[in-house]
MDTraj code that builds the backbone (N, CA, C; nanometers):
import mdtraj as md
import numpy as np

residues = "MET ARG TRP THR PHE ILE LYS ALA LEU LEU HIS ASN GLN VAL ILE LYS ILE SER TYR LEU VAL VAL ILE GLY LEU PRO ILE PHE ILE GLU ILE ALA GLN GLY LEU LYS LEU VAL PRO SER ILE THR GLY SER VAL TYR ASP ILE PHE PHE SER GLY ILE LEU LEU LEU ILE LEU VAL LEU LEU TYR GLY VAL PHE ALA PRO GLU GLU ILE ARG HIS TYR GLU ASN ILE HIS ASP TYR ILE THR LYS ASN HIS ALA GLU LEU LEU ILE ALA TYR PRO ASP MET LYS LYS GLN ILE VAL MET ALA HIS LEU ASP ASP VAL GLN GLU THR VAL LYS GLY LYS ILE ILE ASP PHE ASP ARG LYS ILE ARG GLN GLU LEU ASN LEU LEU ALA LYS LYS SER LEU GLU LEU SER LEU ASP ALA LEU LEU THR PRO LEU TYR PRO GLY CYS ILE ASN ARG TYR LEU GLN LYS LYS TRP ASP LYS ALA ASN ARG SER LYS ASN TRP VAL ALA LEU ALA ILE CYS LEU ALA ILE ALA ALA ILE ALA ALA ALA LEU ALA ILE TRP VAL PHE TYR LEU ARG ILE LYS ILE VAL ILE ASP TYR LYS THR LEU ASN GLN".split()
xyz = np.array([
    [-0.5601, -0.9739, 0.1040],
    [-0.4173, -0.9417, 0.0958],
    [-0.4016, -0.7976, 0.0452],
    [-0.3262, -0.7182, 0.1191],
    [-0.3092, -0.5783, 0.0812],
    [-0.1647, -0.5336, 0.1020],
    [-0.1164, -0.4507, 0.0084],
    [0.0177, -0.3974, 0.0191],
    [0.0313, -0.3032, 0.1391],
    [-0.0799, -0.2369, 0.1768],
    [-0.0711, -0.1429, 0.2885],
    [-0.0354, -0.2136, 0.4194],
    [-0.0677, -0.3436, 0.4303],
    [-0.0282, -0.4196, 0.5499],
    [0.1243, -0.4288, 0.5575],
    [0.1873, -0.4629, 0.4436],
    [0.3341, -0.4720, 0.4392],
    [0.3955, -0.3353, 0.4655],
    [0.3363, -0.2308, 0.4064],
    [0.3861, -0.0942, 0.4266],
    [0.3821, -0.0571, 0.5745],
    [0.2687, -0.0842, 0.6398],
    [0.2549, -0.0511, 0.7822],
    [0.3560, -0.1281, 0.8667],
    [0.3784, -0.2546, 0.8314],
    [0.4746, -0.3375, 0.9039],
    [0.6161, -0.2801, 0.8936],
    [0.6560, -0.2477, 0.7716],
    [0.7928, -0.2017, 0.7484],
    [0.8164, -0.0594, 0.7975],
    [0.7094, 0.0206, 0.8097],
    [0.7253, 0.1584, 0.8564],
    [0.7061, 0.1708, 1.0078],
    [0.6782, 0.0593, 1.0737],
    [0.6678, 0.0605, 1.2191],
    [0.8069, 0.0841, 1.2793],
    [0.8178, 0.1850, 1.3654],
    [0.9491, 0.2221, 1.4199],
    [1.0124, 0.1095, 1.5003],
    [0.9312, 0.0333, 1.5736],
    [0.9838, -0.0787, 1.6522],
    [1.0447, -0.1839, 1.5601],
    [0.9736, -0.2146, 1.4500],
    [1.0234, -0.3131, 1.3539],
    [1.1530, -0.2635, 1.2897],
    [1.1559, -0.1360, 1.2519],
    [1.2758, -0.0800, 1.1885],
    [1.3996, -0.0978, 1.2766],
    [1.3839, -0.0691, 1.4040],
    [1.4972, -0.0805, 1.4971],
    [1.5299, -0.2269, 1.5247],
    [1.4250, -0.3068, 1.5467],
    [1.4467, -0.4444, 1.5902],
    [1.5153, -0.5297, 1.4853],
    [1.4780, -0.5127, 1.3555],
    [1.5416, -0.6021, 1.2583],
    [1.6882, -0.5669, 1.2362],
    [1.7264, -0.4421, 1.2628],
    [1.8688, -0.4082, 1.2582],
    [1.9427, -0.4706, 1.3770],
    [1.8749, -0.4704, 1.4925],
    [1.9357, -0.5295, 1.6128],
    [1.9522, -0.6797, 1.5974],
    [1.8450, -0.7482, 1.5498],
    [1.8512, -0.8943, 1.5438],
    [1.9465, -0.9429, 1.4338],
    [1.9750, -0.8567, 1.3387],
    [2.0780, -0.8920, 1.2399],
    [2.2170, -0.8613, 1.2970],
    [2.2283, -0.7448, 1.3603],
    [2.3594, -0.7014, 1.4091],
    [2.4090, -0.7774, 1.5299],
    [2.3172, -0.8165, 1.6208],
    [2.3585, -0.8831, 1.7445],
    [2.4310, -1.0156, 1.7201],
    [2.3766, -1.1080, 1.6402],
    [2.4497, -1.2338, 1.6161],
    [2.5847, -1.2120, 1.5478],
    [2.5909, -1.1122, 1.4590],
    [2.7191, -1.0830, 1.3931],
    [2.8210, -1.0353, 1.4976],
    [2.7747, -0.9464, 1.5866],
    [2.8630, -0.8977, 1.6937],
    [2.9086, -1.0123, 1.7836],
    [2.8141, -1.1017, 1.8186],
    [2.8477, -1.2172, 1.9044],
    [2.9500, -1.3073, 1.8353],
    [2.9310, -1.3282, 1.7045],
    [3.0237, -1.4131, 1.6287],
    [3.1647, -1.3549, 1.6318],
    [3.1742, -1.2245, 1.6128],
    [3.3057, -1.1583, 1.6162],
    [3.3653, -1.1666, 1.7561],
    [3.2809, -1.1422, 1.8575],
    [3.3283, -1.1459, 1.9962],
    [3.3760, -1.2854, 2.0347],
    [3.3047, -1.3887, 1.9856],
    [3.3476, -1.5270, 2.0131],
    [3.4797, -1.5563, 1.9444],
    [3.4966, -1.5046, 1.8219],
    [3.6227, -1.5253, 1.7505],
    [3.7404, -1.4618, 1.8219],
    [3.7138, -1.3509, 1.8910],
    [3.8190, -1.2818, 1.9659],
    [3.8285, -1.3313, 2.1107],
    [3.7492, -1.4376, 2.1419],
    [3.7480, -1.4980, 2.2752],
    [3.7015, -1.3997, 2.3837],
    [3.6173, -1.3059, 2.3447],
    [3.5666, -1.2085, 2.4407],
    [3.4440, -1.2598, 2.5144],
    [3.3701, -1.3523, 2.4499],
    [3.2515, -1.4109, 2.5131],
    [3.2552, -1.5616, 2.4900],
    [3.1879, -1.6393, 2.5764],
    [3.1831, -1.7847, 2.5546],
    [3.0967, -1.8201, 2.4349],
    [3.1060, -1.9436, 2.3916],
    [3.0291, -1.9904, 2.2764],
    [2.8790, -1.9846, 2.3061],
    [2.8048, -1.9274, 2.2115],
    [2.6587, -1.9147, 2.2242],
    [2.5947, -1.9786, 2.1016],
    [2.4981, -2.0630, 2.1238],
    [2.4285, -2.1270, 2.0115],
    [2.2779, -2.1172, 2.0327],
    [2.2053, -2.1619, 1.9335],
    [2.0594, -2.1751, 1.9519],
    [1.9800, -2.0553, 1.9095],
    [1.8937, -2.0082, 1.9992],
    [1.7890, -1.9145, 1.9619],
    [1.8394, -1.7802, 1.9119],
    [1.9575, -1.7385, 1.9563],
    [2.0078, -1.6105, 1.9095],
    [2.0280, -1.6124, 1.7581],
    [2.0605, -1.7295, 1.7026],
    [2.0767, -1.7396, 1.5586],
    [1.9424, -1.7558, 1.4872],
    [1.8448, -1.8103, 1.5559],
    [1.7102, -1.8155, 1.4988],
    [1.6554, -1.6752, 1.4772],
    [1.6782, -1.5867, 1.5740],
    [1.6316, -1.4487, 1.5613],
    [1.7082, -1.3766, 1.4519],
    [1.8325, -1.4183, 1.4277],
    [1.9108, -1.3617, 1.3175],
    [1.8423, -1.3909, 1.1843],
    [1.7968, -1.5151, 1.1659],
    [1.7283, -1.5508, 1.0418],
    [1.5969, -1.4732, 1.0266],
    [1.5314, -1.4458, 1.1384],
    [1.4105, -1.3641, 1.1347],
    [1.4433, -1.2243, 1.0820],
    [1.5521, -1.1685, 1.1277],
    [1.5956, -1.0369, 1.0796],
    [1.6320, -1.0378, 0.9326],
    [1.6982, -1.1448, 0.8871],
    [1.7330, -1.1574, 0.7452],
    [1.6062, -1.1621, 0.6590],
    [1.5051, -1.2356, 0.7062],
    [1.3773, -1.2428, 0.6337],
    [1.3125, -1.1051, 0.6230],
    [1.3189, -1.0273, 0.7304],
    [1.2631, -0.8923, 0.7262],
    [1.3403, -0.8039, 0.6287],
    [1.4714, -0.8232, 0.6215],
    [1.5522, -0.7478, 0.5249],
    [1.5134, -0.7842, 0.3821],
    [1.4916, -0.9124, 0.3561],
    [1.4449, -0.9570, 0.2236],
    [1.3086, -0.8956, 0.1939],
    [1.2245, -0.8879, 0.2957],
    [1.0921, -0.8279, 0.2808],
    [1.1033, -0.6811, 0.2389],
    [1.1948, -0.6096, 0.2983],
    [1.2175, -0.4690, 0.2619],
    [1.2559, -0.4572, 0.1147],
    [1.3464, -0.5440, 0.0701],
    [1.3922, -0.5403, -0.0693],
    [1.2784, -0.5734, -0.1664],
    [1.2007, -0.6761, -0.1348],
    [1.0884, -0.7139, -0.2210],
    [0.9838, -0.6035, -0.2286],
    [0.9575, -0.5421, -0.1149],
    [0.8610, -0.4318, -0.1112],
    [0.9094, -0.3164, -0.1992],
    [1.0380, -0.2838, -0.1890],
    [1.0931, -0.1743, -0.2685],
    [1.0869, -0.1995, -0.4177],
    [1.0952, -0.3255, -0.4571],
    [1.0946, -0.3598, -0.6001],
    [0.9529, -0.3794, -0.6536],
    [0.8685, -0.4482, -0.5785],
    [0.7400, -0.4932, -0.6333],
    [0.6167, -0.4171, -0.5854],
    [0.6264, -0.3450, -0.4759],
    [0.5078, -0.2720, -0.4276],
    [0.4672, -0.1668, -0.5299],
    [0.3378, -0.1505, -0.5552],
    [0.2920, -0.0516, -0.6536],
    [0.3360, 0.0896, -0.6158],
    [0.3589, 0.1705, -0.7170],
    [0.4004, 0.3091, -0.6957],
    [0.2988, 0.3853, -0.6107],
    [0.1701, 0.3552, -0.6327],
    [0.0648, 0.4233, -0.5570],
    [0.0794, 0.4005, -0.4066],
    [0.1328, 0.2850, -0.3675],
    [0.1479, 0.2521, -0.2256],
    [0.2820, 0.3025, -0.1716],
    [0.3888, 0.2819, -0.2482],
    [0.5236, 0.3163, -0.2001],
    [0.5442, 0.4668, -0.1836],
    [0.4947, 0.5448, -0.2802],
    [0.5296, 0.6865, -0.2853],
    [0.4352, 0.7783, -0.2082],
    [0.3315, 0.7224, -0.1487],
    [0.2342, 0.8055, -0.0772],
    [0.2083, 0.7467, 0.0611],
    [0.1872, 0.8356, 0.1572],
    [0.1700, 0.7917, 0.2959],
    [0.0450, 0.7063, 0.3138],
    [-0.0642, 0.7478, 0.2501],
    [-0.1897, 0.6737, 0.2574],
    [-0.2793, 0.7176, 0.1419],
    [-0.4031, 0.6655, 0.1381],
    [-0.4931, 0.6963, 0.0272],
    [-0.5275, 0.8450, 0.0222],
    [-0.5383, 0.9094, 0.1386],
    [-0.5720, 1.0518, 0.1410],
    [-0.4575, 1.1358, 0.0837],
    [-0.3357, 1.0973, 0.1151],
    [-0.2181, 1.1649, 0.0595],
    [-0.2134, 1.1459, -0.0922],
    [-0.2439, 1.0253, -0.1392],
    [-0.2449, 0.9943, -0.2823],
    [-0.3478, 1.0792, -0.3564],
    [-0.4695, 1.0882, -0.3024],
    [-0.5751, 1.1652, -0.3673],
    [-0.5412, 1.3138, -0.3661],
    [-0.4938, 1.3631, -0.2527],
    [-0.4622, 1.5061, -0.2401],
    [-0.3566, 1.5494, -0.3406],
    [-0.2514, 1.4684, -0.3555],
    [-0.1387, 1.5076, -0.4407],
    [-0.1639, 1.4854, -0.5894],
    [-0.2666, 1.4069, -0.6239],
    [-0.2940, 1.3814, -0.7662],
    [-0.4219, 1.4481, -0.8158],
    [-0.5031, 1.4970, -0.7248],
    [-0.6341, 1.5513, -0.7611],
    [-0.6227, 1.6720, -0.8543],
    [-0.5425, 1.7711, -0.8131],
    [-0.5318, 1.8948, -0.8913],
    [-0.4752, 1.8686, -1.0309],
    [-0.3767, 1.7792, -1.0387],
    [-0.3161, 1.7470, -1.1687],
    [-0.4173, 1.6824, -1.2625],
    [-0.4973, 1.5912, -1.2103],
    [-0.5949, 1.5227, -1.2948],
    [-0.7087, 1.6147, -1.3370],
    [-0.7400, 1.7143, -1.2559],
    [-0.8474, 1.8071, -1.2911],
    [-0.8199, 1.8791, -1.4224],
    [-0.6917, 1.9043, -1.4503],
    [-0.6561, 1.9770, -1.5733],
    [-0.5904, 1.8872, -1.6788],
    [-0.5633, 1.7617, -1.6424],
    [-0.4873, 1.6740, -1.7329],
    [-0.5698, 1.6234, -1.8503],
    [-0.6991, 1.5946, -1.8288],
    [-0.7804, 1.5329, -1.9334],
    [-0.9105, 1.6109, -1.9576],
    [-0.9003, 1.7359, -2.0051],
    [-1.0235, 1.8124, -2.0274],
    [-1.1157, 1.7490, -2.1303],
    [-1.0581, 1.6812, -2.2294],
    [-1.1391, 1.6165, -2.3326],
    [-1.2020, 1.4862, -2.2824],
    [-1.1581, 1.4382, -2.1649],
    [-1.2109, 1.3140, -2.1088],
    [-1.3071, 1.3400, -1.9929],
    [-1.3427, 1.4643, -1.9706],
    [-1.4260, 1.4993, -1.8562],
    [-1.5569, 1.4218, -1.8562],
    [-1.6229, 1.4181, -1.9720],
    [-1.7522, 1.3503, -1.9794],
    [-1.7376, 1.2013, -1.9489],
    [-1.6357, 1.1358, -2.0083],
    [-1.6165, 0.9922, -1.9881],
    [-1.5845, 0.9610, -1.8419],
    [-1.5007, 1.0451, -1.7784],
    [-1.4633, 1.0225, -1.6389],
    [-1.5841, 1.0398, -1.5476],
    [-1.6626, 1.1428, -1.5731],
    [-1.7824, 1.1659, -1.4911],
    [-1.8813, 1.0509, -1.5083],
    [-1.9054, 1.0092, -1.6327],
    [-2.0010, 0.9010, -1.6584],
    [-1.9585, 0.7709, -1.5912],
    [-1.8278, 0.7459, -1.5888],
    [-1.7767, 0.6200, -1.5333],
    [-1.7759, 0.6185, -1.3805],
    [-1.7841, 0.7374, -1.3182],
    [-1.7673, 0.7415, -1.1729],
    [-1.8804, 0.8129, -1.0998],
    [-1.9944, 0.8259, -1.1637],
    [-2.1123, 0.8741, -1.0927],
    [-2.1604, 0.7658, -0.9977],
    [-2.2110, 0.8050, -0.8820],
    [-2.2611, 0.7042, -0.7888],
    [-2.4078, 0.6724, -0.8175],
    [-2.4640, 0.5820, -0.7424],
    [-2.5991, 0.5314, -0.7700],
    [-2.7068, 0.6382, -0.7597],
    [-2.6867, 0.7367, -0.6727],
    [-2.7897, 0.8399, -0.6541],
    [-2.7869, 0.9458, -0.7640],
    [-2.6917, 0.9345, -0.8556],
    [-2.6789, 1.0334, -0.9630],
    [-2.7224, 0.9787, -1.0987],
    [-2.8092, 0.8794, -1.0975],
    [-2.8569, 0.8194, -1.2221],
    [-2.9311, 0.9204, -1.3095],
    [-3.0056, 1.0112, -1.2473],
    [-3.0782, 1.1123, -1.3263],
    [-2.9820, 1.2053, -1.3983],
    [-2.8708, 1.2349, -1.3319],
    [-2.7685, 1.3194, -1.3946],
    [-2.7083, 1.2472, -1.5146],
    [-2.6847, 1.1177, -1.4999],
    [-2.6311, 1.0382, -1.6103],
    [-2.7250, 1.0456, -1.7310],
    [-2.8566, 1.0396, -1.7049],
    [-2.9540, 1.0497, -1.8136],
    [-2.9469, 1.1840, -1.8827],
    [-2.9273, 1.2914, -1.8062],
    [-2.9155, 1.4254, -1.8652],
    [-2.7913, 1.4368, -1.9528],
    [-2.6815, 1.3781, -1.9056],
    [-2.5562, 1.3829, -1.9834],
    [-2.5739, 1.3093, -2.1160],
    [-2.6361, 1.1928, -2.1101],
    [-2.6611, 1.1154, -2.2325],
    [-2.7501, 1.1936, -2.3282],
    [-2.8519, 1.2625, -2.2730],
    [-2.9437, 1.3415, -2.3556],
    [-2.8714, 1.4577, -2.4211],
    [-2.7884, 1.5285, -2.3438],
    [-2.7095, 1.6376, -2.4003],
    [-2.6170, 1.5871, -2.5109],
    [-2.5513, 1.4751, -2.4863],
    [-2.4580, 1.4184, -2.5842],
    [-2.5302, 1.3825, -2.7140],
    [-2.6486, 1.3270, -2.7016],
    [-2.7276, 1.2923, -2.8209],
    [-2.7657, 1.4178, -2.8985],
    [-2.8113, 1.5214, -2.8301],
    [-2.8522, 1.6460, -2.8960],
    [-2.7345, 1.7142, -2.9658],
    [-2.6190, 1.7106, -2.9005],
    [-2.4983, 1.7722, -2.9595],
    [-2.4604, 1.7028, -3.0893],
    [-2.4646, 1.5691, -3.0888],
    [-2.4294, 1.4947, -3.2102],
    [-2.5298, 1.5170, -3.3228],
    [-2.6558, 1.5416, -3.2879],
    [-2.7597, 1.5587, -3.3902],
    [-2.7719, 1.7019, -3.4379],
    [-2.7252, 1.7976, -3.3568],
    [-2.7414, 1.9391, -3.3917],
    [-2.6481, 1.9795, -3.5061],
    [-2.7073, 2.0448, -3.6081],
    [-2.6303, 2.0875, -3.7250],
    [-2.5914, 2.2342, -3.7170],
    [-2.6711, 2.3117, -3.6462],
    [-2.6418, 2.4546, -3.6313],
    [-2.5250, 2.4730, -3.5347],
    [-2.4190, 2.5389, -3.5811],
    [-2.2965, 2.5503, -3.5013],
    [-2.3176, 2.6290, -3.3727],
    [-2.3966, 2.7362, -3.3791],
    [-2.4206, 2.8171, -3.2604],
    [-2.5011, 2.7381, -3.1573],
    [-2.6027, 2.6655, -3.2061],
    [-2.6845, 2.5840, -3.1160],
    [-2.6018, 2.4703, -3.0560],
    [-2.5134, 2.4121, -3.1388],
    [-2.4260, 2.3039, -3.0896],
    [-2.3328, 2.3557, -2.9798],
    [-2.2769, 2.4773, -3.0037],
    [-2.1865, 2.5360, -2.9048],
    [-2.2600, 2.5630, -2.7736],
    [-2.3841, 2.6121, -2.7844],
    [-2.4654, 2.6384, -2.6658],
    [-2.4910, 2.5100, -2.5864],
    [-2.5203, 2.4020, -2.6578],
    [-2.5430, 2.2734, -2.5922],
    [-2.4155, 2.2221, -2.5238],
    [-2.3021, 2.2420, -2.5921],
    [-2.1735, 2.1995, -2.5347],
    [-2.1421, 2.2764, -2.4060],
    [-2.1727, 2.4069, -2.4056],
    [-2.1506, 2.4884, -2.2856],
    [-2.2430, 2.4440, -2.1717],
    [-2.3663, 2.4107, -2.2070],
    [-2.4614, 2.3636, -2.1060],
    [-2.4169, 2.2297, -2.0482],
    [-2.3657, 2.1420, -2.1346],
    [-2.3156, 2.0128, -2.0876],
    [-2.1955, 2.0332, -1.9957],
    [-2.1059, 2.1236, -2.0345],
    [-1.9876, 2.1496, -1.9520],
    [-2.0276, 2.2073, -1.8158],
    [-2.1303, 2.2921, -1.8149],
    [-2.1795, 2.3485, -1.6891],
    [-2.2364, 2.2396, -1.5989],
    [-2.2924, 2.1358, -1.6586],
    [-2.3443, 2.0217, -1.5811],
    [-2.2305, 1.9344, -1.5282],
    [-2.1272, 1.9164, -1.6121],
    [-2.0168, 1.8270, -1.5761],
    [-1.9208, 1.8873, -1.4734],
    [-1.8961, 2.0174, -1.4845],
    [-1.7903, 2.0818, -1.4051],
    [-1.8037, 2.0619, -1.2545],
    [-1.9225, 2.0839, -1.1931],
    [-1.9315, 2.0618, -1.0477],
    [-1.9221, 1.9145, -1.0067],
    [-1.9500, 1.8237, -1.1005],
    [-1.9433, 1.6807, -1.0700],
    [-1.8014, 1.6253, -1.0835],
    [-1.7199, 1.6919, -1.1654],
    [-1.5890, 1.6393, -1.2031],
    [-1.4953, 1.6160, -1.0837],
    [-1.4797, 1.7102, -0.9883],
    [-1.3876, 1.6856, -0.8754],
    [-1.4227, 1.5608, -0.7945],
    [-1.5517, 1.5408, -0.7664],
    [-1.5923, 1.4216, -0.6906],
    [-1.5656, 1.2936, -0.7666],
    [-1.5862, 1.2975, -0.8980],
    [-1.5606, 1.1795, -0.9811],
    [-1.4115, 1.1503, -0.9896],
    [-1.3286, 1.2557, -0.9908],
    [-1.1830, 1.2378, -0.9878],
    [-1.1427, 1.1677, -0.8579],
    [-1.2023, 1.2083, -0.7464],
    [-1.1735, 1.1429, -0.6180],
    [-1.2066, 0.9948, -0.6229],
    [-1.3243, 0.9626, -0.6785],
    [-1.3661, 0.8218, -0.6871],
    [-1.2752, 0.7438, -0.7806],
    [-1.2304, 0.8072, -0.8895],
    [-1.1379, 0.7434, -0.9835],
    [-1.0060, 0.7103, -0.9134],
    [-0.9520, 0.8069, -0.8385],
    [-0.8251, 0.7857, -0.7685],
    [-0.8393, 0.6803, -0.6587],
    [-0.9535, 0.6815, -0.5904],
    [-0.9760, 0.5819, -0.4850],
    [-0.9815, 0.4412, -0.5427],
    [-1.0491, 0.4249, -0.6578],
    [-1.0555, 0.2936, -0.7225],
    [-0.9168, 0.2491, -0.7691],
    [-0.8391, 0.3444, -0.8216],
    [-0.7040, 0.3121, -0.8685],
    [-0.6155, 0.2670, -0.7514],
    [-0.6267, 0.3382, -0.6399],
    [-0.5511, 0.3012, -0.5183],
    [-0.5918, 0.1628, -0.4695],
    [-0.7217, 0.1410, -0.4583],
    [-0.7721, 0.0123, -0.4079],
    [-0.7275, -0.1037, -0.4967],
    [-0.7318, -0.0824, -0.6280],
    [-0.6912, -0.1880, -0.7215],
    [-0.5425, -0.2198, -0.7046],
    [-0.4607, -0.1150, -0.6941],
    [-0.3162, -0.1364, -0.6745],
    [-0.2895, -0.2062, -0.5414],
    [-0.3617, -0.1656, -0.4392],
    [-0.3418, -0.2196, -0.3045],
    [-0.3785, -0.3669, -0.2962],
    [-0.4825, -0.4076, -0.3683],
    [-0.5327, -0.5443, -0.3560],
    [-0.4746, -0.6416, -0.4575],
    [-0.4564, -0.5970, -0.5820],
    [-0.4299, -0.6953, -0.6876],
    [-0.3040, -0.6715, -0.7695],
    [-0.2393, -0.5572, -0.7568],
    [-0.1203, -0.5317, -0.8383],
    [-0.0020, -0.6120, -0.7843],
    [0.0652, -0.6867, -0.8746],
    [0.1788, -0.7721, -0.8347],
    [0.1399, -0.8637, -0.7183],
    [0.0255, -0.9306, -0.7323],
    [-0.0286, -1.0084, -0.6202],
    [0.0583, -1.1281, -0.5837],
    [0.1327, -1.1817, -0.6799],
    [0.2226, -1.2940, -0.6483],
    [0.3331, -1.2462, -0.5529],
    [0.3925, -1.1308, -0.5857],
    [0.4951, -1.0741, -0.4979],
    [0.4364, -1.0393, -0.3620],
    [0.3120, -0.9909, -0.3606],
    [0.2451, -0.9595, -0.2343],
    [0.2277, -1.0852, -0.1495],
    [0.1860, -1.1949, -0.2120],
    [0.1682, -1.3213, -0.1400],
    [0.3010, -1.3691, -0.0815],
    [0.4099, -1.3551, -0.1585],
    [0.5428, -1.3954, -0.1107],
    [0.5840, -1.3083, 0.0088],
    [0.5582, -1.1776, -0.0011],
    [0.5917, -1.0861, 0.1087],
    [0.5157, -1.1211, 0.2360],
    [0.3881, -1.1535, 0.2211],
    [0.3074, -1.1916, 0.3372],
    [0.3580, -1.3212, 0.3997],
    [0.3993, -1.4165, 0.3148],
    [0.4532, -1.5432, 0.3654],
    [0.5840, -1.5186, 0.4410],
    [0.6702, -1.4344, 0.3872],
    [0.7974, -1.4030, 0.4535],
    [0.7718, -1.3349, 0.5876],
    [0.6769, -1.2418, 0.5898],
    [0.6432, -1.1723, 0.7141],
    [0.5921, -1.2708, 0.8193],
    [0.5109, -1.3662, 0.7751],
    [0.4563, -1.4660, 0.8676],
    [0.5670, -1.5548, 0.9245],
    [0.6601, -1.5982, 0.8383],
    [0.7706, -1.6836, 0.8838],
    [0.8611, -1.6074, 0.9806],
    [0.8910, -1.4806, 0.9471],
    [0.9757, -1.3986, 1.0350],
    [0.9100, -1.3808, 1.1722],
    [0.7789, -1.3569, 1.1714],
    [0.7064, -1.3413, 1.2982],
    [0.7066, -1.4722, 1.3770],
    [0.6878, -1.5847, 1.3070],
    [0.6860, -1.7149, 1.3735],
    [0.8217, -1.7447, 1.4381],
    [0.9292, -1.7122, 1.3687],
    [1.0632, -1.7335, 1.4252],
    [1.0841, -1.6486, 1.5502],
    [1.0404, -1.5216, 1.5421],
    [1.0565, -1.4318, 1.6563],
    [0.9758, -1.4823, 1.7768],
    [0.8538, -1.5281, 1.7515],
    [0.7691, -1.5818, 1.8588],
    [0.8306, -1.7090, 1.9178],
    [0.8880, -1.7933, 1.8303],
    [0.9523, -1.9169, 1.8760],
    [1.0705, -1.8872, 1.9684],
    [1.1505, -1.7890, 1.9290],
    [1.2652, -1.7510, 2.0115],
    [1.2175, -1.6946, 2.1454],
    [1.1133, -1.6126, 2.1405],
    [1.0570, -1.5567, 2.2637],
    [1.0080, -1.6683, 2.3556],
    [0.9431, -1.7679, 2.2974],
    [0.8942, -1.8834, 2.3746],
    [1.0103, -1.9592, 2.4377],
    [1.1160, -1.9812, 2.3620],
    [1.2325, -2.0533, 2.4138],
    [1.2974, -1.9781, 2.5292],
    [1.3055, -1.8447, 2.5147],
    [1.3643, -1.7653, 2.6230],
    [1.2820, -1.7790, 2.7520],
    [1.1493, -1.7711, 2.7379],
    [1.0611, -1.7848, 2.8546],
    [1.0756, -1.9238, 2.9163],
    [1.0829, -2.0255, 2.8293],
    [1.0944, -2.1635, 2.8762],
    [1.2247, -2.1835, 2.9543],
    [1.3326, -2.1241, 2.9046],
    [1.4618, -2.1365, 2.9732],
    [1.4541, -2.0739, 3.1127],
    [1.3909, -1.9575, 3.1197],
    [1.3770, -1.8885, 3.2490],
    [1.2933, -1.9712, 3.3453],
    [1.1802, -2.0248, 3.2955],
    [1.0918, -2.1066, 3.3811],
    [1.1638, -2.2320, 3.4284],
    [1.2332, -2.2999, 3.3351],
    [1.3064, -2.4212, 3.3715],
    [1.4151, -2.3936, 3.4759],
    [1.4823, -2.2798, 3.4572],
    [1.5888, -2.2445, 3.5503],
    [1.5329, -2.2206, 3.6908],
    [1.4188, -2.1487, 3.6974],
    [1.3561, -2.1220, 3.8270],
    [1.3066, -2.2504, 3.8911],
    [1.2550, -2.3421, 3.8072],
    [1.2041, -2.4712, 3.8583],
    [1.3179, -2.5534, 3.9192],
    [1.4306, -2.5561, 3.8496],
    [1.5459, -2.6337, 3.8991],
    [1.6049, -2.5763, 4.0271],
    [1.5884, -2.4481, 4.0476],
    [1.6506, -2.3835, 4.1639],
    [1.5534, -2.3633, 4.2800],
    [1.4349, -2.4214, 4.2690],
    [1.3397, -2.4146, 4.3785],
    [1.3720, -2.5169, 4.4873],
])
top = md.Topology()
chain = top.add_chain()
for i, resn in enumerate(residues, 1):
    res = top.add_residue(resn, chain, resSeq=i)
    for name in ("N", "CA", "C"):
        top.add_atom(name, md.element.get_by_symbol(name[0]), res)
traj = md.Trajectory(xyz[None], top)
């Protein structure tokens, strides 16, 4: 279950147009029938109306419960691009912790070097030697930091996409499924009516 599925559904141009039509058409028919402009119509046209109402509810739920990471950014690449530069300067004192937490498997030797530098810095009593060690550690961390920021943002996006407000996500998916089922049912009924009509007139 992912929020990006709901996002893709609601941002589809066909869906955007269609749910306005399927809501507006029955309302227009109801008004036209009240004014005696068209004969009485019942059945599937109102089923498609309920499908449109469900999609409208889906839009509202998405706007309220979808994670900010999903709603405010076009995709994961947009999210990383727009937050990368800010995070690079936001936590200078957390550089070591962020790098250590997001090194990949092939960088285990680098992790060992960072731990060794950290141990030496804590044990060093000479201020000049300590400063030199800190500069050396920073020189090791600096080229690794941008890649680790990317991995941090990717994990944050993935977590929001999969598990944030998961109950609301499950409800949204159920509503989307019901709306689709209603639309398919109406489509089936329309086809059946056409086939039956052709059969009777053969």
